[in-house]
TORGUVEX-491308 format. One record per residue: x, y, z of N, C-alpha, C in turn; residue number from 0; residue in one letter. Coordinates in Angstrom, 2 decimals. Layout:
% TORGUVEX-491308
site n_c1->X, n_c2->Y, n_c3->Z, ca_c1->X, ca_c2->Y, ca_c3->Z, c_c1->X, c_c2->Y, c_c3->Z, n->NUM, res->A $
...
END
This chain:
% TORGUVEX-491308
site n_c1->-59.57, n_c2->-25.38, n_c3->5.94, ca_c1->-59.22, ca_c2->-26.78, ca_c3->6.01, c_c1->-57.98, c_c2->-26.93, c_c3->6.89, n->0, res->M $
site n_c1->-57.99, n_c2->-27.86, n_c3->7.80, ca_c1->-56.86, ca_c2->-28.11, ca_c3->8.69, c_c1->-55.78, c_c2->-28.89, c_c3->7.95, n->1, res->T $
site n_c1->-54.53, n_c2->-28.52, n_c3->8.22, ca_c1->-53.38, ca_c2->-29.21, ca_c3->7.61, c_c1->-52.35, c_c2->-29.44, c_c3->8.70, n->2, res->K $
site n_c1->-51.68, n_c2->-30.59, n_c3->8.66, ca_c1->-50.62, ca_c2->-30.91, ca_c3->9.61, c_c1->-49.32, c_c2->-31.08, c_c3->8.82, n->3, res->V $
site n_c1->-48.28, n_c2->-30.33, n_c3->9.22, ca_c1->-46.94, ca_c2->-30.46, ca_c3->8.63, c_c1->-45.93, c_c2->-30.37, c_c3->9.77, n->4, res->I $
site n_c1->-44.68, n_c2->-30.64, n_c3->9.49, ca_c1->-43.67, ca_c2->-30.51, ca_c3->10.54, c_c1->-43.28, c_c2->-29.04, c_c3->10.68, n->5, res->T $
site n_c1->-42.82, n_c2->-28.70, n_c3->11.88, ca_c1->-42.37, ca_c2->-27.34, ca_c3->12.14, c_c1->-41.21, c_c2->-26.98, c_c3->11.21, n->6, res->F $
site n_c1->-40.31, n_c2->-27.93, n_c3->10.99, ca_c1->-39.16, ca_c2->-27.68, ca_c3->10.11, c_c1->-39.62, c_c2->-27.35, c_c3->8.69, n->7, res->S $
site n_c1->-40.62, n_c2->-28.05, n_c3->8.20, ca_c1->-41.14, ca_c2->-27.79, ca_c3->6.85, c_c1->-41.78, c_c2->-26.40, c_c3->6.78, n->8, res->E $
site n_c1->-42.52, n_c2->-26.03, n_c3->7.81, ca_c1->-43.15, ca_c2->-24.70, ca_c3->7.84, c_c1->-42.08, c_c2->-23.61, c_c3->7.81, n->9, res->L $
site n_c1->-41.01, n_c2->-23.79, n_c3->8.58, ca_c1->-39.92, ca_c2->-22.81, ca_c3->8.60, c_c1->-39.17, c_c2->-22.79, c_c3->7.27, n->10, res->R $
site n_c1->-39.00, n_c2->-23.98, n_c3->6.65, ca_c1->-38.32, ca_c2->-24.04, ca_c3->5.36, c_c1->-39.10, c_c2->-23.25, c_c3->4.31, n->11, res->R $
site n_c1->-40.42, n_c2->-23.38, n_c3->4.35, ca_c1->-41.26, ca_c2->-22.63, ca_c3->3.41, c_c1->-41.07, c_c2->-21.13, c_c3->3.63, n->12, res->I $
site n_c1->-41.14, n_c2->-20.69, n_c3->4.89, ca_c1->-40.97, ca_c2->-19.27, ca_c3->5.19, c_c1->-39.60, c_c2->-18.78, c_c3->4.74, n->13, res->K $
site n_c1->-38.57, n_c2->-19.56, n_c3->5.04, ca_c1->-37.21, ca_c2->-19.15, ca_c3->4.68, c_c1->-36.97, c_c2->-19.14, c_c3->3.18, n->14, res->D $
site n_c1->-37.78, n_c2->-19.87, n_c3->2.42, ca_c1->-37.63, ca_c2->-19.93, ca_c3->0.96, c_c1->-38.35, c_c2->-18.78, c_c3->0.25, n->15, res->S $
site n_c1->-39.19, n_c2->-18.06, n_c3->0.97, ca_c1->-39.96, ca_c2->-16.97, ca_c3->0.35, c_c1->-39.04, c_c2->-15.83, c_c3->-0.09, n->16, res->L $
site n_c1->-39.36, n_c2->-15.21, n_c3->-1.21, ca_c1->-38.58, ca_c2->-14.04, ca_c3->-1.64, c_c1->-38.70, c_c2->-12.91, c_c3->-0.61, n->17, res->P $
site n_c1->-37.71, n_c2->-12.04, n_c3->-0.58, ca_c1->-37.74, ca_c2->-10.89, ca_c3->0.33, c_c1->-39.05, c_c2->-10.11, c_c3->0.14, n->18, res->D $
site n_c1->-39.63, n_c2->-9.71, n_c3->1.25, ca_c1->-40.85, ca_c2->-8.91, ca_c3->1.23, c_c1->-42.14, c_c2->-9.71, c_c3->1.15, n->19, res->G $
site n_c1->-42.04, n_c2->-11.02, n_c3->1.05, ca_c1->-43.23, ca_c2->-11.85, ca_c3->0.90, c_c1->-44.12, c_c2->-11.84, c_c3->2.14, n->20, res->S $
site n_c1->-43.51, n_c2->-11.88, n_c3->3.31, ca_c1->-44.30, ca_c2->-11.87, ca_c3->4.55, c_c1->-45.10, c_c2->-10.57, c_c3->4.64, n->21, res->V $
site n_c1->-44.46, n_c2->-9.47, n_c3->4.31, ca_c1->-45.15, ca_c2->-8.17, ca_c3->4.32, c_c1->-46.28, c_c2->-8.15, c_c3->3.28, n->22, res->R $
site n_c1->-46.03, n_c2->-8.69, n_c3->2.10, ca_c1->-47.04, ca_c2->-8.73, ca_c3->1.03, c_c1->-48.25, c_c2->-9.56, c_c3->1.45, n->23, res->L $
site n_c1->-48.00, n_c2->-10.71, n_c3->2.07, ca_c1->-49.10, ca_c2->-11.54, ca_c3->2.56, c_c1->-49.92, c_c2->-10.77, c_c3->3.60, n->24, res->I $
site n_c1->-49.22, n_c2->-10.11, n_c3->4.52, ca_c1->-49.92, ca_c2->-9.34, ca_c3->5.57, c_c1->-50.77, c_c2->-8.23, c_c3->4.95, n->25, res->A $
site n_c1->-50.22, n_c2->-7.54, n_c3->3.96, ca_c1->-50.97, ca_c2->-6.46, ca_c3->3.32, c_c1->-52.20, c_c2->-6.99, c_c3->2.59, n->26, res->E $
site n_c1->-52.05, n_c2->-8.10, n_c3->1.86, ca_c1->-53.18, ca_c2->-8.68, ca_c3->1.13, c_c1->-54.28, c_c2->-9.13, c_c3->2.07, n->27, res->K $
site n_c1->-53.91, n_c2->-9.65, n_c3->3.24, ca_c1->-54.90, ca_c2->-10.14, ca_c3->4.19, c_c1->-55.34, c_c2->-9.06, c_c3->5.18, n->28, res->L $
site n_c1->-54.70, n_c2->-7.90, n_c3->5.10, ca_c1->-54.99, ca_c2->-6.77, ca_c3->5.99, c_c1->-54.86, c_c2->-7.18, c_c3->7.46, n->29, res->Q $
site n_c1->-53.72, n_c2->-7.81, n_c3->7.77, ca_c1->-53.38, ca_c2->-8.17, ca_c3->9.15, c_c1->-51.99, c_c2->-7.62, c_c3->9.44, n->30, res->V $
site n_c1->-51.65, n_c2->-7.45, n_c3->10.72, ca_c1->-50.29, ca_c2->-7.01, ca_c3->11.05, c_c1->-49.25, c_c2->-8.02, c_c3->10.57, n->31, res->P $
site n_c1->-48.10, n_c2->-7.54, n_c3->10.15, ca_c1->-47.03, ca_c2->-8.43, ca_c3->9.68, c_c1->-46.64, c_c2->-9.44, c_c3->10.76, n->32, res->I $
site n_c1->-46.74, n_c2->-9.04, n_c3->12.02, ca_c1->-46.41, ca_c2->-9.93, ca_c3->13.13, c_c1->-47.33, c_c2->-11.16, c_c3->13.15, n->33, res->E $
site n_c1->-48.57, n_c2->-11.00, n_c3->12.69, ca_c1->-49.49, ca_c2->-12.13, ca_c3->12.64, c_c1->-48.99, c_c2->-13.19, c_c3->11.66, n->34, res->T $
site n_c1->-48.46, n_c2->-12.74, n_c3->10.52, ca_c1->-47.91, ca_c2->-13.68, ca_c3->9.54, c_c1->-46.65, c_c2->-14.33, c_c3->10.11, n->35, res->V $
site n_c1->-45.81, n_c2->-13.56, n_c3->10.78, ca_c1->-44.63, ca_c2->-14.15, ca_c3->11.43, c_c1->-45.05, c_c2->-15.21, c_c3->12.44, n->36, res->W $
site n_c1->-46.08, n_c2->-14.91, n_c3->13.23, ca_c1->-46.58, ca_c2->-15.88, ca_c3->14.21, c_c1->-47.04, c_c2->-17.17, c_c3->13.53, n->37, res->N $
site n_c1->-47.65, n_c2->-17.04, n_c3->12.38, ca_c1->-48.11, ca_c2->-18.21, ca_c3->11.63, c_c1->-46.95, c_c2->-19.13, c_c3->11.30, n->38, res->Y $
site n_c1->-45.80, n_c2->-18.54, n_c3->10.98, ca_c1->-44.62, ca_c2->-19.32, ca_c3->10.62, c_c1->-43.75, c_c2->-19.66, c_c3->11.82, n->39, res->F $
site n_c1->-44.30, n_c2->-19.55, n_c3->13.02, ca_c1->-43.59, ca_c2->-20.00, ca_c3->14.21, c_c1->-42.99, c_c2->-18.90, c_c3->15.06, n->40, res->G $
site n_c1->-43.29, n_c2->-17.65, n_c3->14.75, ca_c1->-42.79, ca_c2->-16.53, ca_c3->15.56, c_c1->-43.60, c_c2->-16.38, c_c3->16.84, n->41, res->G $
site n_c1->-43.15, n_c2->-15.49, n_c3->17.68, ca_c1->-43.83, ca_c2->-15.28, ca_c3->18.96, c_c1->-44.04, c_c2->-13.80, c_c3->19.23, n->42, res->Y $
site n_c1->-44.59, n_c2->-13.08, n_c3->18.27, ca_c1->-44.80, ca_c2->-11.64, ca_c3->18.42, c_c1->-46.27, c_c2->-11.36, c_c3->18.69, n->43, res->S $
site n_c1->-46.73, n_c2->-11.76, n_c3->19.87, ca_c1->-48.14, ca_c2->-11.59, ca_c3->20.18, c_c1->-48.47, c_c2->-10.20, c_c3->20.72, n->44, res->Y $
site n_c1->-47.43, n_c2->-9.38, n_c3->20.96, ca_c1->-47.67, ca_c2->-8.03, ca_c3->21.44, c_c1->-48.38, c_c2->-7.21, c_c3->20.37, n->45, res->E $
site n_c1->-47.93, n_c2->-7.32, n_c3->19.12, ca_c1->-48.54, ca_c2->-6.58, ca_c3->18.02, c_c1->-49.36, c_c2->-7.49, c_c3->17.11, n->46, res->K $
site n_c1->-48.91, n_c2->-8.74, n_c3->16.94, ca_c1->-49.60, ca_c2->-9.68, ca_c3->16.06, c_c1->-50.65, c_c2->-10.46, c_c3->16.80, n->47, res->G $
site n_c1->-51.34, n_c2->-11.31, n_c3->16.07, ca_c1->-52.39, ca_c2->-12.12, ca_c3->16.66, c_c1->-52.05, c_c2->-13.59, c_c3->16.50, n->48, res->Q $
site n_c1->-52.67, n_c2->-14.39, n_c3->17.34, ca_c1->-52.58, ca_c2->-15.82, ca_c3->17.16, c_c1->-53.38, c_c2->-16.16, c_c3->15.91, n->49, res->S $
site n_c1->-52.98, n_c2->-17.18, n_c3->15.19, ca_c1->-53.68, ca_c2->-17.46, ca_c3->13.93, c_c1->-53.93, c_c2->-18.95, c_c3->13.73, n->50, res->C $
site n_c1->-54.32, n_c2->-19.64, n_c3->14.77, ca_c1->-54.71, ca_c2->-21.03, ca_c3->14.64, c_c1->-53.58, c_c2->-21.99, c_c3->14.33, n->51, res->G $
site n_c1->-52.42, n_c2->-21.75, n_c3->14.93, ca_c1->-51.27, ca_c2->-22.63, ca_c3->14.75, c_c1->-51.05, c_c2->-23.37, c_c3->16.07, n->52, res->V $
site n_c1->-51.04, n_c2->-24.69, n_c3->16.00, ca_c1->-50.87, ca_c2->-25.51, ca_c3->17.20, c_c1->-49.66, c_c2->-26.41, c_c3->16.99, n->53, res->H $
site n_c1->-48.67, n_c2->-26.32, n_c3->17.88, ca_c1->-47.43, ca_c2->-27.08, ca_c3->17.74, c_c1->-47.39, c_c2->-28.17, c_c3->18.80, n->54, res->I $
site n_c1->-47.16, n_c2->-29.39, n_c3->18.34, ca_c1->-47.03, ca_c2->-30.55, ca_c3->19.22, c_c1->-45.60, c_c2->-31.07, c_c3->19.14, n->55, res->E $
site n_c1->-45.02, n_c2->-31.49, n_c3->20.26, ca_c1->-43.66, ca_c2->-32.04, ca_c3->20.23, c_c1->-43.57, c_c2->-33.25, c_c3->19.32, n->56, res->P $
site n_c1->-42.40, n_c2->-33.43, n_c3->18.73, ca_c1->-42.16, ca_c2->-34.58, ca_c3->17.87, c_c1->-40.90, c_c2->-34.37, c_c3->17.07, n->57, res->G $
site n_c1->-40.59, n_c2->-35.32, n_c3->16.20, ca_c1->-39.39, ca_c2->-35.20, ca_c3->15.38, c_c1->-39.50, c_c2->-34.04, c_c3->14.39, n->58, res->P $
site n_c1->-38.36, n_c2->-33.57, n_c3->13.94, ca_c1->-38.30, ca_c2->-32.51, ca_c3->12.92, c_c1->-38.92, c_c2->-31.21, c_c3->13.44, n->59, res->D $
site n_c1->-38.73, n_c2->-30.93, n_c3->14.72, ca_c1->-39.26, ca_c2->-29.70, ca_c3->15.31, c_c1->-40.67, c_c2->-29.81, c_c3->15.84, n->60, res->G $
site n_c1->-41.28, n_c2->-30.95, n_c3->15.66, ca_c1->-42.64, ca_c2->-31.15, ca_c3->16.11, c_c1->-43.62, c_c2->-31.06, c_c3->14.95, n->61, res->G $
site n_c1->-44.87, n_c2->-31.28, n_c3->15.27, ca_c1->-45.93, ca_c2->-31.24, ca_c3->14.26, c_c1->-46.73, c_c2->-29.97, c_c3->14.45, n->62, res->Y $
site n_c1->-47.09, n_c2->-29.34, n_c3->13.35, ca_c1->-47.85, ca_c2->-28.10, ca_c3->13.37, c_c1->-49.21, c_c2->-28.38, c_c3->12.74, n->63, res->V $
site n_c1->-50.26, n_c2->-28.09, n_c3->13.48, ca_c1->-51.62, ca_c2->-28.20, ca_c3->12.95, c_c1->-52.09, c_c2->-26.77, c_c3->12.64, n->64, res->S $
site n_c1->-52.41, n_c2->-26.55, n_c3->11.38, ca_c1->-52.85, ca_c2->-25.23, ca_c3->10.92, c_c1->-54.37, c_c2->-25.26, c_c3->10.74, n->65, res->L $
site n_c1->-55.09, n_c2->-24.43, n_c3->11.51, ca_c1->-56.55, ca_c2->-24.38, ca_c3->11.40, c_c1->-57.00, c_c2->-23.81, c_c3->10.07, n->66, res->D $
site n_c1->-56.23, n_c2->-22.87, n_c3->9.54, ca_c1->-56.56, ca_c2->-22.18, ca_c3->8.29, c_c1->-55.29, c_c2->-22.15, c_c3->7.43, n->67, res->D $
site n_c1->-55.37, n_c2->-22.60, n_c3->6.22, ca_c1->-54.19, ca_c2->-22.68, ca_c3->5.36, c_c1->-54.04, c_c2->-21.49, c_c3->4.42, n->68, res->T $
site n_c1->-54.79, n_c2->-20.44, n_c3->4.61, ca_c1->-54.74, ca_c2->-19.29, ca_c3->3.69, c_c1->-53.34, c_c2->-18.74, c_c3->3.56, n->69, res->T $
site n_c1->-52.66, n_c2->-18.49, n_c3->4.67, ca_c1->-51.30, ca_c2->-17.93, ca_c3->4.61, c_c1->-50.35, c_c2->-18.93, c_c3->3.97, n->70, res->I $
site n_c1->-50.45, n_c2->-20.19, n_c3->4.32, ca_c1->-49.60, ca_c2->-21.22, ca_c3->3.73, c_c1->-49.86, c_c2->-21.31, c_c3->2.22, n->71, res->L $
site n_c1->-51.11, n_c2->-21.28, n_c3->1.82, ca_c1->-51.44, ca_c2->-21.35, ca_c3->0.39, c_c1->-50.86, c_c2->-20.17, c_c3->-0.37, n->72, res->D $
site n_c1->-50.92, n_c2->-18.98, n_c3->0.21, ca_c1->-50.35, ca_c2->-17.80, ca_c3->-0.44, c_c1->-48.84, c_c2->-17.93, c_c3->-0.55, n->73, res->M $
site n_c1->-48.21, n_c2->-18.44, n_c3->0.49, ca_c1->-46.76, ca_c2->-18.62, ca_c3->0.47, c_c1->-46.36, c_c2->-19.64, c_c3->-0.60, n->74, res->A $
site n_c1->-47.08, n_c2->-20.75, n_c3->-0.68, ca_c1->-46.77, ca_c2->-21.78, ca_c3->-1.66, c_c1->-46.95, c_c2->-21.25, c_c3->-3.09, n->75, res->M $
site n_c1->-47.96, n_c2->-20.42, n_c3->-3.28, ca_c1->-48.17, ca_c2->-19.82, ca_c3->-4.60, c_c1->-46.99, c_c2->-18.92, c_c3->-4.97, n->76, res->E $
site n_c1->-46.44, n_c2->-18.20, n_c3->-4.01, ca_c1->-45.29, ca_c2->-17.33, ca_c3->-4.26, c_c1->-44.05, c_c2->-18.14, c_c3->-4.62, n->77, res->M $
site n_c1->-43.99, n_c2->-19.39, n_c3->-4.17, ca_c1->-42.82, ca_c2->-20.24, ca_c3->-4.43, c_c1->-42.93, c_c2->-20.98, c_c3->-5.76, n->78, res->L $
site n_c1->-44.11, n_c2->-21.00, n_c3->-6.35, ca_c1->-44.29, ca_c2->-21.70, ca_c3->-7.63, c_c1->-43.53, c_c2->-20.95, c_c3->-8.74, n->79, res->E $
site n_c1->-42.86, n_c2->-21.71, n_c3->-9.60, ca_c1->-42.18, ca_c2->-21.05, ca_c3->-10.72, c_c1->-43.20, c_c2->-20.38, c_c3->-11.65, n->80, res->P $
site n_c1->-42.84, n_c2->-19.22, n_c3->-12.11, ca_c1->-43.73, ca_c2->-18.47, ca_c3->-13.00, c_c1->-43.39, c_c2->-18.81, c_c3->-14.45, n->81, res->K $
site n_c1->-44.43, n_c2->-19.06, n_c3->-15.22, ca_c1->-44.21, ca_c2->-19.32, ca_c3->-16.64, c_c1->-44.09, c_c2->-18.00, c_c3->-17.38, n->82, res->E $
site n_c1->-43.19, n_c2->-17.96, n_c3->-18.33, ca_c1->-42.96, ca_c2->-16.72, ca_c3->-19.08, c_c1->-43.63, c_c2->-16.81, c_c3->-20.43, n->83, res->V $
END
């Protein structure tokens, strides 16, 4: 499912993740860690892959259209408070 959010919001989500989360997402999806970084706005295409992220100019860093929300969904799940 396609989702549109601001670039700033996408970066805020990445920056809010606990240490090691990007690596954990990459391992679960069996993709290079650089691919997950690219999803969150990185530019490591030498080792990573493009992952359906399209950035358009605009306020708040621009608008990001995500073709696949799997990585975003995993990140959001990691940010949810855990019940004890």
